[in-house]
Each structure stands twice: as structure tokens, then as C-alpha cells.
C-alpha positions in Angstrom: 0.0 0.0 0.0 1.3 3.5 -0.9 0.4 6.4 1.4 -0.3 9.9 0.0 -0.6 13.0 2.1 -3.7 14.8 1.1 -3.4 17.8 3.5 -1.0 19.1 6.1 -1.6 21.9 8.7 0.5 23.2 11.5 -1.5 24.7 14.4 0.3 27.8 15.8 -0.4 29.0 19.4 -2.6 32.0 19.4 -0.4 33.8 21.9 3.0 33.5 23.6 1.9 35.6 26.6 0.8 32.6 28.6 4.3 31.2 28.7 6.2 34.4 28.9 4.9 35.0 32.4 7.0 32.3 33.9 9.8 29.8 32.8 8.5 26.7 31.1 9.4 23.6 33.1 10.4 20.4 31.4 10.2 17.2 33.4 13.2 15.0 33.7 11.6 12.5 31.4 11.0 15.2 28.7 14.7 16.1 28.9 16.0 12.5 28.7 13.6 10.8 26.3 14.8 10.8 22.7 12.9 13.3 20.5 11.5 10.5 18.3 7.9 10.7 17.2 6.0 7.6 16.1 3.4 8.4 13.4 0.6 5.9 13.1 -1.8 4.8 10.3 -5.3 4.0 11.3 -7.6 2.1 9.0 -11.4 2.5 9.0 -14.2 0.9 7.0 -15.4 3.0 4.1 -19.0 3.0 5.4 -17.9 4.7 8.7 -16.3 7.7 6.8 -18.2 10.7 5.5 -17.7 12.7 2.4 -19.4 15.7 3.9 -17.8 18.7 5.6 -15.6 17.8 8.6 -15.8 20.2 11.5 -12.4 21.2 12.7 -12.0 22.1 16.4 -10.4 25.4 17.3 -7.0 24.3 18.7 -5.4 27.7 18.8 -6.4 28.5 22.4 -5.7 25.0 23.6 -2.3 24.8 22.0 -1.3 28.1 23.6 -1.9 26.7 27.1 -0.6 23.1 26.5 2.4 23.5 24.2 5.0 26.3 24.5 6.3 28.0 21.3 9.5 26.1 20.2 11.7 29.2 20.7 10.9 29.1 24.5 12.3 25.6 24.9 16.0 25.8 26.1 18.3 24.9 23.2 20.6 22.9 25.5 17.8 20.4 26.3 18.6 17.3 24.4 18.4 13.6 25.0 21.2 11.8 26.7 20.2 8.4 25.3 19.7 9.0 21.6 22.7 6.8 20.8 21.2 3.8 22.5 18.6 3.2 19.7 19.6 5.5 16.8 22.8 4.1 15.2 24.0 4.1 11.7 23.8 0.8 9.9 21.7 -1.4 7.6 18.6 -2.6 9.4 15.5 -4.5 8.4 12.0 -4.6 9.9 9.8 -7.6 9.6 6.3 -8.3 11.0 5.7 -11.6 12.7 2.3 -12.9 13.8 1.8 -15.1 16.8 -1.7 -16.7 16.8 -3.6 -17.7 20.0 -2.4 -21.3 19.8 1.2 -20.3 19.5 1.0 -17.8 22.4 -0.6 -20.4 24.6 2.2 -22.9 23.9 4.9 -20.4 24.5 3.4 -19.3 27.8 3.5 -22.9 28.9 7.2 -23.1 28.0 7.9 -19.8 29.8 6.5 -21.1 33.1 8.8 -21.9 36.0 8.8 -22.2 39.8 9.7 -18.5 40.0 7.1 -17.4 37.4 4.0 -19.5 37.5 1.8 -17.2 35.3 3.8 -15.4 32.6 2.0 -12.7 30.7 1.7 -12.6 26.9 4.0 -9.6 26.9 6.6 -11.3 29.0 6.4 -14.5 27.0 6.7 -13.0 23.6 9.4 -10.5 24.7 11.4 -13.4 26.1 10.9 -15.5 23.0 11.9 -12.8 20.5 14.8 -11.8 22.8 16.1 -15.4 22.8 16.0 -15.9 19.1 17.4 -12.4 18.4 20.4 -13.3 20.5 20.8 -16.6 18.6 20.4 -14.8 15.3 23.1 -12.3 16.2 25.4 -15.1 17.3 24.9 -17.0 14.0 25.4 -13.8 11.9 28.6 -12.6 13.7 30.0 -15.9 15.0 30.5 -14.2 18.4 28.7 -14.9 21.6 27.9 -11.8 23.6 26.1 -11.0 26.9 22.8 -9.1 26.3 21.0 -6.1 27.7 17.3 -5.5 27.2 15.1 -2.6 28.2 11.3 -2.6 28.4 9.2 0.5 28.1 6.9 1.0 31.2 3.9 3.3 31.3 4.2 5.2 34.6 0.6 6.4 34.5 -0.7 3.1 35.7 1.7 2.5 38.5 2.1 5.9 40.1 0.2 6.5 43.3 -2.2 8.1 42.9 -2.6 7.0 39.3 -2.5 9.6 36.5 -5.4 9.8 34.0 -4.9 7.9 30.8 -5.2 11.1 28.8 -2.5 13.0 30.7 0.1 14.2 28.3 3.9 14.1 28.5 6.7 11.5 28.3 5.5 9.5 31.3 7.4 6.3 30.5 10.7 4.8 31.6 12.7 1.7 30.9 13.5 -1.4 32.9 16.9 -2.9 32.2 17.7 -6.6 32.3 21.0 -8.3 31.6 21.6 -11.9 30.5 25.0 -13.6 30.0 24.6 -16.5 27.7 28.3 -17.0 26.9 28.6 -20.0 29.2 25.2 -21.6 29.0 22.2 -22.3 26.8 19.5 -19.6 26.6 16.4 -20.7 28.5 13.1 -19.1 27.7 11.8 -19.4 31.3 14.9 -17.7 32.7 14.4 -14.7 30.3 10.7 -14.4 31.2 11.5 -14.3 34.9 14.2 -11.7 34.4 11.6 -9.5 32.6 9.1 -9.9 35.5 11.8 -9.0 38.1 12.8 -5.9 36.2 9.2 -4.6 36.1 8.6 -5.5 39.8 11.6 -3.2 40.7 9.3 -0.3 39.8 7.8 -0.4 43.2 6.4 2.5 45.3 9.8 3.2 46.9 11.5 3.5 43.5 8.8 5.7 42.0 9.0 8.1 45.0 12.8 8.3 44.4 12.1 9.8 41.0 10.3 12.8 42.4 11.7 15.9 43.9 15.2 17.4 43.7 16.9 14.0 44.0 14.9 12.5 41.1 17.2 13.7 38.4 20.2 12.1 40.1 18.4 8.7 40.3 17.3 8.9 36.7 20.8 10.0 35.5 22.5 7.2 37.3 20.2 4.6 35.7 20.7 6.2 32.2 24.5 6.0 32.8 24.2 2.3 33.8 22.2 1.5 30.7 24.5 3.4 28.5 27.6 1.8 29.9 26.2 -1.6 28.8 24.4 -0.5 25.6 27.4 1.4 24.1 29.8 -1.5 24.8 30.6 -3.2 21.5 30.9 -6.5 23.4 27.2 -6.3 24.6 24.1 -6.8 22.5 21.4 -4.2 23.2 17.7 -4.8 22.6 14.6 -2.6 23.2 11.0 -3.7 23.6 7.7 -1.8 23.8 4.4 -3.6 24.3 1.3 -2.0 23.0 -1.0 -4.9 23.9 -3.0 -2.9 26.4 -2.4 0.5 25.0 -5.9 1.2 23.7 -4.9 2.0 20.1 -8.1 0.2 18.9 -10.2 2.5 21.1 -9.2 5.6 19.2 -12.2 7.5 17.7 -11.8 10.5 15.5 -15.5 10.6 14.8 -15.6 7.7 12.3 -15.9 4.9 15.0 -13.2 2.6 16.1 -10.5 1.6 13.6 -10.3 -1.9 12.3 -6.6 -1.7 11.7 -3.5 0.1 12.9 0.1 0.2 11.6 3.3 2.1 12.1 5.3 2.9 8.9 8.3 0.7 8.4 10.5 3.9 7.8 9.9 4.6 11.5 10.6 1.1 12.9 13.7 0.9 10.8 15.1 4.0 12.6 15.1 2.0 15.9 17.8 -0.7 15.7 17.3 -3.9 17.6 13.8 -2.7 18.7 10.5 -4.6 18.8 6.9 -3.4 19.1 4.2 -5.8 20.2 0.5 -5.1 19.2 -2.7 -7.1 19.6 -4.7 -8.0 16.5 -7.8 -10.0 15.7 -10.0 -9.3 18.7 -6.9 -9.4 20.9 -6.3 -13.2 20.4 -3.2 -12.8 18.3 -0.2 -10.5 18.5 1.9 -8.8 15.8 5.6 -8.2 16.5 7.4 -5.5 14.5 11.0 -6.6 14.8 14.0 -4.5 13.7 17.4 -6.1 13.5 20.5 -5.6 11.5 20.1 -7.2 8.1 22.4 -10.2 8.7 20.7 -11.1 12.0 17.2 -10.7 10.5 18.1 -13.0 7.7 19.1 -15.6 10.3 15.9 -15.1 12.3 13.7 -15.4 9.2 15.3 -18.8 8.4 15.3 -20.3 12.0 12.8 -23.2 12.0 12.4 -23.2 15.8 11.4 -19.5 15.7 9.1 -20.0 12.7 7.4 -22.9 14.4 5.6 -20.3 16.5 5.9 -17.1 14.5 4.4 -16.5 11.0 6.1 -14.0 8.7 3.3 -11.6 7.7 1.1 -12.0 5.7 1.6 -15.7 5.6 -0.6 -16.7 8.6 -3.9 -18.4 9.1 -6.4 -15.6 9.7 -8.9 -18.1 11.1 -6.7 -18.5 14.1 -6.8 -14.8 15.1 
């Protein structure tokens, strides 16, 4: 499918006076999160759309209060972790589909005494992480320890909880490390590591992110992640699960979408990164996986991986 832009409009704030009265404060997360925007394509049935005049809301006043003019944002504010995900190289993105039967089988394999009920996200993240490491090993001939980060939505775990519609970069990343240089990679071990990392985001840790000492805590964690991720002897992977993100509940006035995609040009900009998204009434999951070209070629040909993952669009739609 080829996408054509039919119109483009930039909404300018109606006035700068609101922000000139006081300094504009950026949160630590806004200062540290890479300035990377993820455009999305929503698909709707033709019958739900209208050919009539579309009423456009007046966003001038709202934008004046919510978003500062770009010239008011300090120029020295820039991300400290751009280099973790954005690196020069030749990368390839592929979409893999896991149907309900495959997910159930993998969740059973991911069980252990330490993790009796692994989630879909933990299971699929562990599975893709495992075979990404194996693919890299086959492509390079080198066995390296691995670091993974999972994106965590802080809105749901803060106390008191923040509204789902609150704006801002209210996410952070949980790091996990795995040294497979001296042993076989076990799926249940990876799944348990992922659970432990998320559980570390407890009330005490979240409280440490607030106040004057918050920046110090966040900076220390960024430095720890960067120390591993920028090490050429360590494989770095990033994951973001959109399984319960509510993307299928978006309503622009045409009803709920029946499809959702992120352009490949965006996913290819994030090396060694995977997005997980529910499809087919939430019974199946799509994984948008980006790896370097050699590793992806190995992953696409791995029969153990393909026993559970179907390369899009070659999957049985009746199972989702």
C-alpha cells in the first residue's frame, strides 16, 4: 500500500503571553527521552467515513496553554540516550504474527517455579529476545552478553494513578541483563528476568524519581544502561508492548479503527527494537521486529522460531 498525504496543517499557538509570564518547566523525562515521534496509520471501513464537511476544532487557544512555542524551549535540552537506539547501519524490519495457539504454547514453556503465570508480553518478549540473540550469534560468530530494556507506562503504576489522557513522556525503561556466553539460553529464565525488572518499579523507586533527587536517580540509571548498551561487546535490545495501549479504542468521529500500523520507515530507525501489538480481537499478536540485516536473515530462516511465528502476511487468519 502506498500512502499519499492529502493535506497538512500546523497549528500555531494564538499567543505567547501565557508562557512568557514564567519559565517553562520540562520534566526529567522530557529532557531525557529521545525526540522520536511515532506516526501511526489507522484504517477505517469505508462506510464509517463521511464525504461531507468535517468540522475542525479550534485548537489555537488549547495549543497556547498546553504547548510552548518552540523558541521558548531551552536549546541545551537534548536527549542523553539517543545513541542507544539510533545508530548508523543497515537494518531490516519484519512483521511476525503469533496466533492464540502459539502464544498459549509459549506461555506454557515460559512457566517456572519462580514465574507460574507469565503474561503474553513477558512470554513474547522473552521468546523474541532469545532468538534475536541466537540470530546475532549466527550472523557474527560471536557470543555476547545481552542487555534489554522494556518501556513501562508510569501512568498506571504511580500512586495516585494519573489519568490515561495525561500528556507528556511518562514512560521509563526497565533494564535486564543476561549472560549466555557460558550456557544455553532458557526461555523461562528470560521471562523471569523481565518480571523481576518490572517489579523493581515499586512505590519506593517511584518516589525516588520525584523531587530534587529525582534527576540524580534517573541519570544514574541512564548511565548504567548506556555503559552496557554502548559497549561493543554487549548486544542491546529494546521492547515496547502496546498490547493494552488502547490503540483500537481511538475514535476520530468515524468509529473505532479496524486496523493500525506504524510505517516501516519509523521502525527501521530503531535498531534492535521490537513493538508488540494485539490484532484479531486481541487473540493474536503482531511483533514488529527490527534487527541488522544479517541477524534478520538468520531469524527469518530459523525453523524453531518460525514454528511459533508466522512472517506476515503468511498466517492463518482463522486463528486470530
